[in-house]
N, C-alpha and C positions, 0 to 999 in steps of 0.2 A: 504493500500500500504506500509506504514511504517512497519507494523507487518511482511509483507512478506519479506521486505528487511532485517529486523533483523533476521528472520528465515533463510534466505539465508546465512547471515553472520555466524550464529551459525553452520549451516550445513557445511560451508566451513572450519570453525575453527575446528570442530570435525573431519572432513575428514583429515585435515592437521595433527591433533594430532594422528589419527589412523595410518596414513602412517608413521609418525615419530616413534611411538612406535613399530609398526610392523617391521619396518626396524631395529630398535635397538635390538629387540628380535632375529631376524635372524642373525644379526651381532654378538651379544654376544655369541649365541650358536655355531655359526660357528667358531668363534675365539677360543672358549673353545675346540672344537673338533680338530682344527688345533694344538692348544697348546699341547693337549694330544698326538697326533700323533708325532709331531716334538720333544717334550720333551723326549718321550720314545726312539726315534731314536737317538737323539744327545747325550743324557746323561747329567748328572748334570753340568759338567764343560762347555761344549759347549753351552748348553741351557742358562747357566748363562752368558756366553760371549755375546750371542745374545741379551739378555735382558739388559745387560750393555750398549751395543751399542745403542739400541733403546732409553733407558732412557737418555743417555748423549745427543744424537742429539735432543730429544724432548725438553730438556731444552732450547736449542738454537732456536728451532722452534718458541717458544713464542716470542722471540725478532724479529724474521722475520715477525711474524704476527702483532706485535706492537699494539695490541688492535684495529686494524682497522676493523675487521669483524663486530662488533656491531655498529661501527660508520657508516659503509657503509649501513647496514640494516636500521638504523634509518634515515639516510639522504635520501635514496631512497624512504622510506615510506613517508617522508615529501615532497620530491620534485621529483615525478616520471617523470616529464618532463625533468629532467636533468640527466636521467639514464646514457647515454653514457659518459658524463663528469665525473660523480661520479665514475663509474666503471673504466674508463680509468685512472683516478687520483689515485685511490686506488691500481690498478694493478701496476702502475709505482712505487708507494711508496713501495709496497710489494716486488717488484723485487730489489729495492735498499737495503731494510733492509735484504732481503734474502742473498744478496752478502756480507753484513756486517756480518751476522750470520755465513756464510760459512768461512769467515776470522777468526771469533772467534773459530769455530770448528777446523780449521787448526792449529791455534796457541795452542789451548788446547792439540791437539794430539801431536804436536811437543814437547811441554814443559812438559806434565804430563803423557802421555801414553808411557810406555817403550816397550811393546810388539809390534813388527813390524806387526804381523798378525792382532792384534786388531786395530792398527792404520789404516791399509788398510780397515778393515770392517767399521770403523767409517766414513772414507772418502767416501766409496761407498754409505753407507746409507744416508750420508749428501746430496746426490743429490736430495733426496725427498724434501728438503727444497725449492729448485727451482721449482719443480713440484707442490708443494702446493700453489704457488702463483695463480694458476688457480681457487682457491676456491672463487675468486671474483664472478664467475658465479654461484656457489652454493649459495652465499650470496644473489644474486639477486632473485633466486627462493624463498629463505626464506622471503625476503622483500615483495613479492607479494603472499605469503602464497600458494606456489605450491610445497609442500614437496614431492609430488608424484614422480616427475622427479628426485629429489635428491635421494630418497630412492631406486628407481629402479636402478639407477647407482650404489649405494652402495651395493645392494644385488647382482648385476651382478659381481661387483668387488670381493665380499666376496666368491661367489661360484667359480669363475675362480681361485681366489687365493687358495682356498681349493684344487681344482684339481691339480694345479701346485705343491703345497707343498707335496701332497700325491705322485705325480709322482716322485718328488725329493727323497722322502723316499724309494720308491720302486726301484729306480734306484741307490740307495746308493751314492748320491751326497754328497760332503763335505759341511761344514758350510758356506763357502763363497757364495754358490749358494742359500742358504736360505736367506742370507742378500740381494742378488740380487733380490730374489723373493719379499722381502718386498718393495724394490724400484719399482718393477713391479706393486705391489699393488697401489702405489702412482701414477704411470703412468696411470693405468686403471681408477682411479678416475679422474685424470686431463683430460684425453681424454673424459671420459663419461660426466663430467660436461660441458666441452666446446662444445661437439657435441650436447648435449641437449639444450644448450643456442642458438647455431646457428640454430638448427631445430625449436625450439619453440619460440624464442624471436627475434633475429636479428643477423647481422654480427658483429663480433668482430672488423672489420676494422673501425667501426664507433666510437670506443672508442677514447676519447680525454683527454689530460692531461691539467690541469689548475693549474698554479703555486700558485695563491692565495688560491685556494681551498685546495691544498696540505698542505700549511702552517697551514690552519685552521684545517684540519684533524689531523695533527701531534699534535697540541695543545690539541685537543679534546681527542685524543686516548692515550696520555701519561699516565694519571691516570689509564686508563684501562690496559695499559701495565704493570704498577707496580702491579696492582691487579692480572692480569693474570699470570705474572711471579712468584708471590708469590705462587699462587695455584699450578702451574706446578712444582715448586721447591719442595714444601712439599708433592707432590704426587709422585715425581720421585727421589728425592735426596737420599732417603733411599737405593734404588737399586744401585745407583752410588757409595754411600759410602760403602755399603757392598762389592761391587766389588773391591774397592780400599783399604779398611781396613782389609778385611778378605781374601776371594778368590772367584773365579768365580763359584766353585762348590756349595758353600754355597748360592751364589746368585741364582743359578739354583733352589735350594730347596725353597728358599724364594719366588721366582717368581711364583712357583706353587700355594702357598697360596694366593698370590696377584691375580692370575687369578680368583679364586673363590670369593675373596672379591669384585672384580670389578663387578661380576654378581649380588652380593647381593646389591651393591650400586644402581643398576638400580631400585630396588623396590620403594624406596622413590621418585625417579625421575619420574617413571611412574604414581604414585599417584598424584604428584604435577602437572604434565602436564594435567592429567585428570580433576583435581579439579579447576585449576587456572581460567578458564573462568567463572565458577560459583562464585568464590570469587571476581573477578573483577566486575562482574555485581552486586553482593550484596553490595559491597563497594559503588557503585554509587547510589543504589536505597534504601537500608535499612541498616543503620549502626548497628542496634541491631542484625539483621540477620547475618551481616558480622562477628560480634564479636563471635556469637554462632557457625557459620560455621568454622571460622578460628580456634577456640578452638577445635572443634570436629576433624577437619582436622589434627591438630598437634597431638592430643591425639591418634587418630586411627593409624596414620602413625608411630609414635614412638612405640606404643604398639605392632603393627604387626612386626616391625623390632626387638624389644626386643625378641619376640617369635622366630623369624627367626634366630637370633643370637644364642639363646640357643640351637635350634635344630641342627644347623650346628656345633656348638661347641661340642655338645654331640656325633655327628656322623662324626666328622672330620676324624677319623682314617679309617673307611671303605670307606668313600668318596674318600680319596686320594688313598687308596690301589686299589680300583676297577676302577680307572680312569687312574691316572698317573703311578701306579704300585709301587712295593716294593722299587724300586730305590729311590723314592721321599717320602718315608713314613715319614721321619723326618719333612716334611712340615705339617703333621697333627697337631703337637703340636703348630706350628706357626699359623695355621688356627684357632685353638681353641681360640687363643688370638685375631687374626685379624678379626674374624667374628663379634666381637662386635663393629668394626668400623662402621658397617651399622647403629647402633643406633646413633652414633655421626653424621653421614651423614644425618640421618633422621631429627635430631634436627637442623642441619645447613641448610639443604635444605628447610625445612618448614619455618624456621624463615627468610631465605633469600628471599623466595617468598613473605612473608608478608611485609618484608621491602620494596621490590620493589612496591608492590601494594599500600602501604601507602606512597610511594614517599619519603623514608628516606634513600635512598642508598648512600647519600653523605658520610656517615661514614663507609660504607661497606669495603672499602680498608683497614681500620684499622684492621679488623678481619683477612684478608688474610696476611698482612705484619707481624702481631704478630705470626700467625700460621707458616709462613715461617721461621722466626728467631728462634722460639721455636723448630721447627722440626730439624733444623741443629744442634742446641745446644744439644738437647736431644739425637739425633743420635750419636753425638760425645761421649757423656757420656755413653749411654746405650749399643751401639754396642761394645764398648771397653770392657764392663763388662759382658754383657749377649749375645753377638753375634747376630744372626738373630732374636732371641726372643726379644732382646733389641730394634731392629728396629720395631718390631710389637708393643711393648709397647709404643714406641715413636709415632707411627701412631695413636694409640688410644688416648693418652694424647693430642696430637696436635689437633685432630679434635674436641675433647670436649672443649679444651681451646679456639680455634679460633671460633668455631661455636656456643658455648653456654656461657662459662664463661665470655668471652669478652663482650657479650651483657649486662651482669649485670653491667659492668663498664661504659657503654655508656648511658647517661640519656635518649636519644631518643629511646633506645631499651629496657629499663627496663621492660616495660609491657610485651614485647615479652619474655624476660628472665624469668619472673614469670610464663608465660604459659609453657615454656620449662621445668622448674623445676616440675611444676604440671604434665606435660605429662609423665615424668620419673616415678613418684611415684603413681599417681592416674589415669593416662591416660587410663588404661585398662577398667575403668568403662564406657568409651564412645564407646567401641567396638560394643555394641548393637545398637548404633546410626549410624552405618556405612552406612545404607541405605540413610541417609540424604545427603551423599556426592555423591550418584549415581543417584539422581533423574534427 
């Protein structure tokens, strides 16, 4: 009977992973298609403006989330009988922080953004911050391992969003309508998540706010806020700084290279999601097997990403030319550099997973904060001297610094750091053992 229960749990976990990965693949490919169509239509400058708007608002979005998503998932997993109180409390907190974030957006626009049109675009897109508070329903599905309903909503949003943006291009609508289309994407997600919750779970009218629980959640989520803010800042600040320090046309070119880099980063993510259940089980049952599997996992992931980075770097010119067109061909040289970020992400994600499995995450925010500070400083120095190529160099240095080198400075992570160094130089030898990760 116990074996059957374990088997059921494994099947549920694998089904959950399959839905998550399938949804991500559809989302990434659809976003790339949309980006190609919209970028070709808008041109460098307007495409750059759109990415500037998204990047700026995304930085404020992390403060609206306040690290509450992970706390909600954890608390619902621990106390499923308190579902309505937990969701209701988190939703109320998210709404409060969303209003604070909107105030921050408004002040930033008034004080720092001179162009009246860009001000308007930012304020329009900022509406998505309020819509995203409904992600509490998505978090609930995550806590009960029902990714199927989340992914169906996201695929529906992605496909409808694709149709809408293609229609805007065919009808020759101006940039403001594409900004509105992004807000509409958020509306579709908000509606889809909420309707799925009401249909499959219960009425949202049962949600309740608990003041004591709210204070507890804020205290618990604050460290996650710092970590999350650091990650978002060093993933988005380069685009904001390019827009402010150079111009929107250069940002449009740089954003094209970023679109490809975002797809590459999914490779270590999909490997980590696939292997993580096996690593968790090995850690609990056989420590020697865990050490062997974790080493193979890191070596294979890093080696595959090194190979992928080399291929994309070599073929960056035709890749950009045959997708985004000659208008954005300058992005190919940026992509040549930025493609190697996937190696840094592979090192960071594999080590991050091992840190969580080994319950050593208490020091993890140090990595993100150092990465955030380094990213801002490096961008200030390198963008001034090397333009958008400087931003690409900054991204590479930052991810290797925060995701690998910092591990060598933290005693608890030193063994993982040694594994990372070995993975870079000799990890390719483990490629032949990839089957051990797929059993």
